[in-house]
C-alpha positions in Angstrom: 0.1 0.0 0.0 1.3 3.5 -0.7 0.1 7.1 -0.3 -1.3 7.2 -3.8 -3.5 4.1 -2.8 -4.5 5.6 0.3 -5.7 9.1 -1.4 -7.6 6.8 -4.2 -9.3 4.7 -1.4 -10.2 7.9 0.6 -11.9 9.3 -2.7 -13.7 6.2 -3.3 -15.0 5.9 0.1 -16.3 9.5 0.2 -13.7 10.8 2.6 -12.5 14.2 2.4 -8.9 14.3 1.2 -6.0 16.9 1.5 -7.2 20.2 0.4 -5.3 22.3 -2.3 -2.7 24.3 -0.5 -4.9 27.5 -1.4 -7.3 26.2 1.4 -4.8 25.5 4.0 -5.5 28.9 6.0 -8.4 27.0 7.6 -7.9 23.9 9.8 -7.3 20.7 7.9 -10.5 18.4 7.4 -10.7 15.0 9.3 -10.2 13.3 6.1 -7.1 15.3 5.3 -5.7 14.6 8.9 -6.5 10.9 8.3 -4.4 10.8 5.0 -1.6 12.4 6.5 -1.5 10.1 9.6 -1.8 7.1 7.2 1.0 8.4 5.1 3.0 8.9 8.3 2.6 5.3 9.2 3.8 4.4 5.9 6.6 6.8 6.4 8.5 4.2 8.6 9.6 2.6 5.2 9.4 5.8 3.2 6.4 4.4 1.4 4.1 7.2 2.3 6.6 10.1 1.7 6.4 10.9 -2.0 2.7 11.9 -2.3 3.1 14.0 0.8 6.1 15.7 -0.9 4.0 16.9 -3.6 1.6 18.6 -1.3 4.4 20.4 0.7 6.5 21.2 -2.5 3.0 22.9 -4.0 2.9 25.0 -0.7 6.7 25.9 -0.8 6.2 27.3 -4.2 3.6 30.1 -3.1 4.7 33.4 -3.9 2.4 35.6 -1.9 3.5 35.8 1.6 -0.1 36.0 2.9 -0.7 32.7 1.3 2.6 31.3 2.1 2.3 31.9 5.9 -0.6 29.7 6.5 0.7 27.1 4.2 3.9 27.0 6.1 1.8 26.6 9.4 -0.2 23.9 7.9 3.0 22.0 7.1 4.3 22.6 10.4 1.2 21.4 12.1 1.0 18.1 10.0 4.7 17.5 10.6 4.4 17.7 14.3 1.4 15.6 14.4 3.0 13.0 12.1 6.8 13.3 12.9 7.8 10.6 10.3 6.5 13.1 7.5 9.5 15.6 8.2 11.5 13.8 5.5 9.0 14.7 2.8 10.8 18.1 3.1 14.3 16.5 2.7 14.3 16.9 -1.1 16.9 19.3 -2.7 14.4 21.8 -3.7 12.4 22.1 -0.4 15.7 22.4 1.5 17.0 25.0 -0.7 13.8 26.9 -0.4 13.7 26.6 3.5 17.5 27.6 3.5 17.0 30.7 1.4 14.0 31.8 3.7 15.8 31.9 6.9 16.2 35.8 6.9 12.9 36.6 5.3 11.7 39.9 6.9 8.6 38.5 8.8 9.6 36.4 11.8 6.2 34.8 11.7 7.4 33.3 8.6 11.0 32.8 9.4 10.0 31.0 12.9 8.0 28.6 10.8 10.8 28.0 8.2 13.5 27.4 10.8 11.1 25.1 12.8 10.7 22.9 9.7 14.3 23.1 8.5 15.6 22.1 12.0 13.0 19.4 12.4 14.3 17.9 9.2 18.0 18.5 10.3 17.6 16.5 13.6 16.0 13.6 11.7 18.3 13.6 8.5 21.7 14.9 10.1 23.9 13.5 7.5 22.4 15.8 4.9 24.0 18.8 6.7 27.1 20.4 7.5 27.8 22.1 10.9 27.8 25.4 9.1 24.4 24.8 7.7 23.3 23.8 11.4 24.8 27.2 12.7 23.0 29.1 9.8 19.6 27.6 10.8 20.2 28.5 14.6 21.2 32.1 13.8 18.3 32.8 11.6 16.7 36.2 11.9 14.3 37.9 12.7 12.8 35.5 15.2 10.5 35.5 18.1 12.1 34.3 21.2 10.0 31.2 21.5 10.6 30.5 17.8 14.4 30.6 18.3 14.4 28.3 21.5 12.1 25.7 19.5 14.6 25.6 16.7 17.7 25.2 19.1 15.8 22.8 21.0 15.2 20.7 17.5 18.9 21.0 16.8 20.2 20.0 20.2 18.3 16.7 19.6 21.5 15.7 17.5 24.3 14.7 20.2 27.2 15.6 17.8 26.0 19.2 17.6 25.4 20.0 21.1 28.9 21.3 22.2 29.0 23.5 19.1 25.4 24.9 19.6 25.8 25.6 23.3 29.2 27.4 23.0 27.3 29.8 20.5 24.1 30.1 21.9 24.0 29.3 25.7 23.8 33.1 26.7 20.6 33.3 24.8 19.2 30.1 26.2 19.9 31.1 29.7 18.2 34.5 29.0 15.2 32.8 27.8 15.1 30.6 31.1 15.6 33.5 33.1 12.7 35.4 31.6 10.2 34.2 34.3 8.3 31.8 32.4 5.0 33.4 32.8 2.4 34.6 30.3 3.8 35.2 27.0 7.3 34.2 28.1 6.3 30.7 29.1 6.8 29.0 25.5 10.2 30.5 25.2 11.2 29.5 28.7 9.8 26.0 28.4 11.8 25.5 25.2 14.9 27.0 26.7 14.6 24.5 29.7 14.4 21.7 27.2 17.5 23.1 25.5 19.2 22.6 28.7 17.9 19.1 29.3 19.3 18.2 25.9 22.5 19.9 26.4 22.8 18.2 29.9 23.2 14.7 28.2 26.6 16.2 27.9 26.8 17.3 31.4 30.4 16.4 32.0 31.8 17.9 28.7 29.5 21.1 29.1 30.1 21.6 32.9 31.4 25.2 32.4 28.4 26.3 30.3 25.7 24.5 32.5 26.7 25.7 35.6 25.2 29.2 35.4 22.0 27.6 34.2 21.5 25.9 37.5 20.8 29.2 39.1 18.3 30.1 36.3 16.5 26.9 36.5 16.5 27.1 40.4 14.9 30.8 40.2 12.4 29.6 37.5 11.3 26.8 39.7 10.7 29.2 42.6 8.1 31.3 40.5 6.7 29.0 37.8 3.9 26.5 38.2 3.1 25.5 34.7 3.5 21.9 35.0 5.4 21.2 31.7 7.9 23.9 32.4 8.6 22.4 35.8 8.8 19.0 34.6 11.3 19.6 31.8 13.5 21.8 34.4 13.5 18.9 36.8 14.6 16.6 33.9 17.4 19.0 33.1 18.7 19.3 36.7 18.5 15.1 37.0 20.6 15.1 33.7 23.3 17.4 35.4 23.5 15.0 38.3 26.1 13.1 36.2 28.4 15.8 37.0 30.1 16.2 40.3 30.9 19.8 39.5 27.4 20.6 38.6 26.1 18.8 41.8 28.4 21.2 43.7 26.8 23.9 42.0 23.3 22.9 42.9 24.3 22.5 46.6 25.6 26.0 46.5 22.5 27.4 45.0 20.4 25.6 47.5 18.4 23.8 44.9 17.6 21.1 47.5 15.5 23.6 49.5 13.4 24.7 46.1 12.7 20.9 45.6 11.4 20.6 49.0 9.0 23.4 48.4 7.9 22.0 45.3 6.7 18.7 47.2 4.2 20.9 49.2 2.6 22.1 46.0 -0.6 20.7 44.5 0.2 19.2 41.2 -2.6 18.0 38.8 -0.2 15.2 37.5 0.8 12.7 40.1 4.0 11.6 38.1 5.3 15.1 38.4 5.4 14.9 42.1 7.2 11.5 41.6 9.7 13.2 39.7 10.1 15.9 42.1 10.7 13.3 44.9 13.2 11.3 42.7 15.3 14.4 41.7 15.2 15.6 45.3 16.4 12.0 46.7 19.1 11.9 44.1 20.4 15.4 44.9 20.1 14.7 48.8 22.2 11.8 48.3 25.0 13.9 46.4 24.8 16.6 49.0 25.4 14.3 51.8 28.6 13.2 49.8 29.5 16.8 49.4 29.0 18.0 52.9 32.7 17.4 53.9 35.5 19.8 55.0 37.3 19.8 51.8 34.4 21.1 50.0 34.3 24.0 52.5 38.0 24.6 52.3 37.9 25.0 48.3 35.2 27.6 48.7 37.0 29.7 51.3 40.2 29.4 49.1 38.3 30.7 46.2 37.6 33.9 47.9 33.7 33.9 47.4 31.4 32.7 49.9 27.7 31.8 49.4 25.2 30.7 52.0 24.6 27.2 51.5 24.6 23.7 53.4 28.4 24.1 54.2 27.7 27.2 56.3 25.0 25.3 58.4 24.9 24.4 62.1 25.4 20.8 61.3 28.2 21.1 58.8 30.0 23.3 61.8 29.2 20.8 64.4 30.8 18.0 62.2 33.8 19.9 61.2 35.1 22.6 63.5 38.1 20.5 64.8 39.2 20.1 61.2 40.0 23.6 61.0 43.1 22.9 62.8 44.6 21.6 59.5 47.7 23.6 58.4 48.0 25.4 61.5 44.4 26.9 61.1 45.0 27.9 57.6 41.3 28.1 56.6 40.7 30.4 59.6 43.5 32.7 58.4 41.8 32.7 55.1 38.5 33.7 56.7 40.1 36.5 58.6 41.6 37.8 55.4 38.1 37.8 53.8 36.6 40.0 56.6 39.3 42.3 56.4 39.7 42.7 52.6 36.5 41.3 50.9 34.4 43.8 49.0 31.5 41.4 48.0 28.8 41.7 51.1 27.7 38.2 51.0 31.3 36.8 51.2 31.9 39.0 54.2 28.7 38.2 55.8 29.2 34.3 55.3 32.8 34.7 56.6 31.8 36.4 59.8 29.1 33.7 60.3 31.8 31.0 59.9 34.2 32.5 62.4 31.4 32.9 64.9 30.7 29.1 64.5 34.4 28.2 64.9 34.4 30.3 68.0 31.3 28.8 69.3 32.3 25.1 68.7 36.1 24.9 68.8 37.6 24.6 72.3 40.3 27.0 71.6 38.4 29.1 69.1 37.7 32.2 71.1 41.2 32.5 72.3 42.8 32.0 68.8 40.4 34.3 67.2 40.9 37.1 69.8 44.6 36.7 69.5 44.5 37.2 65.7 42.5 40.4 65.9 38.8 38.9 64.9 37.0 40.9 67.7 38.4 44.3 66.6 37.4 43.8 63.1 33.9 42.5 63.9 33.3 45.7 66.0 34.3 47.6 62.8 32.0 45.8 60.8 29.1 46.0 63.2 28.8 49.6 61.7 28.6 48.3 58.2 25.7 50.0 55.9 25.2 46.5 54.8 22.5 45.0 57.1 23.7 41.4 56.7 27.4 42.0 57.3 26.5 44.2 60.3 24.2 41.3 61.7 26.7 38.7 61.4 29.5 40.7 62.9 27.2 41.5 65.9 26.5 37.6 66.2 30.1 36.8 65.9 31.1 39.1 68.6 28.4 37.6 70.9 29.7 34.1 70.0 33.3 35.3 70.9 32.4 36.9 74.3 29.6 34.4 75.6 30.3 31.0 77.2 29.6 27.9 75.0 26.5 27.1 76.8 24.8 30.4 75.9 23.1 31.0 72.7 23.8 34.4 71.0 20.9 36.9 71.3 19.4 38.4 68.0 19.8 42.3 68.6 17.9 43.2 65.2 
C-alpha cells in the first residue's frame, strides 16, 4: 500500500482528502488529517513520503507571503502531528527553499521556516554540515519562542550539542531567566528543554551549564506551569551526572527549592514522583559533598555563598578540622573579613568565624589573638545589614560562654 492508494481509497469512500494548498488557511479536514496520519505510518518505510512531498512542494512554491504563511503553518502542524513526515521536506528543492527563507523579513514566517528546517536536520543529520546547522540556529528575524524551538530541535543531535551551546548558551539562559509566565512561558519551556538536551553531555559542558543551575532554580521558585516544571527537573536530573554541577546545585540551595515543590498541589501525580526522585538523588549527592574539603575549596576561592556548608550541622561535624595546616582556613576567613568587597562573602565569613568560636574549644582565644574581635566591632557599623548582623552575632559568640546562645539584636 502506498500514499497514492490511500488517496484513491479515501476518494472512493467519500472521505475528504487533502485540500489544495490554497485552502490551508483554515484547519485541515478530518479526512486530510487521516490521510497524512496514514502516510506517516507508511513513512516508517518511506512508502508514504512521496505523495506528501508533492503537497508540501506545492505549498513552498507559493509566492504571496499572505498565502505562504498559513501554508507553512499547515505543513508545520502536519509534521508535528506526524513526525515521520519530516523527510517529505528533505528533497533538494524543499531544503533550498527553506535555507533561502531563513532571513525573510517577517519573523512569523522565518520561525516556521526554521522550525521545519531544524525538524528535518535533527532527523536527517547526515544531509547537513555544521555550518548549515549554525545558519539555521542563527536565523533572523525571530521571536524568542521560535528561536528556542529551533535550538531544541537542533540539540536533539548529540554531535552538535557542544558547538551549539558554545554559541547559544547566553541566549538560552536569558530565555530561562525571563520568568516563564504569560507570553514568556513558551520560550522558557523550550529553553529549559535546550538545557535538558545539553545536559546529556553534562560532563563535557560543565562550564556552560553551571550558570544554568541558578536560572533553573529561580524559575522553579516562581513558575507553576507543570510542563515547564517537569522539563526543568529533567534538566537538573541530567546534570547530576557531573560532580561539579552537583556542587553548584548545593551552592544554589536547589534542595530547598525541591522541598518546597513537594508541598505544591500538582494535577499530574507523576510530576510529584519526579520531584521526589530528583530531590532524593540530589540529597544523596549533598550528603557526599557535605565535607570539610568542599568548604575549604570555597574559602580558598575567595567567594562565599550561603548554603549547606555554612550550616549548624556542618560546623558541628567539622569545627575541629580547622586545625589543619595551623588553622590555614581560619586565616583565610580573617583575610576575607578584612579585605572582602562582596557583602555576602563578608557576611558568610563572619558567620563561619562565629561558628568556629562557638564550637572549637580554643576558637575564642585563637580568634581574639588574631584580631577577629576588633574587626567584628568595625563591621558592626557596616551599611550592609547582613554584614552588620553577622558581625554582631560573631562578637556575641566570641564573648559568651559555650552554653549560651547568641541573642539576636535586630
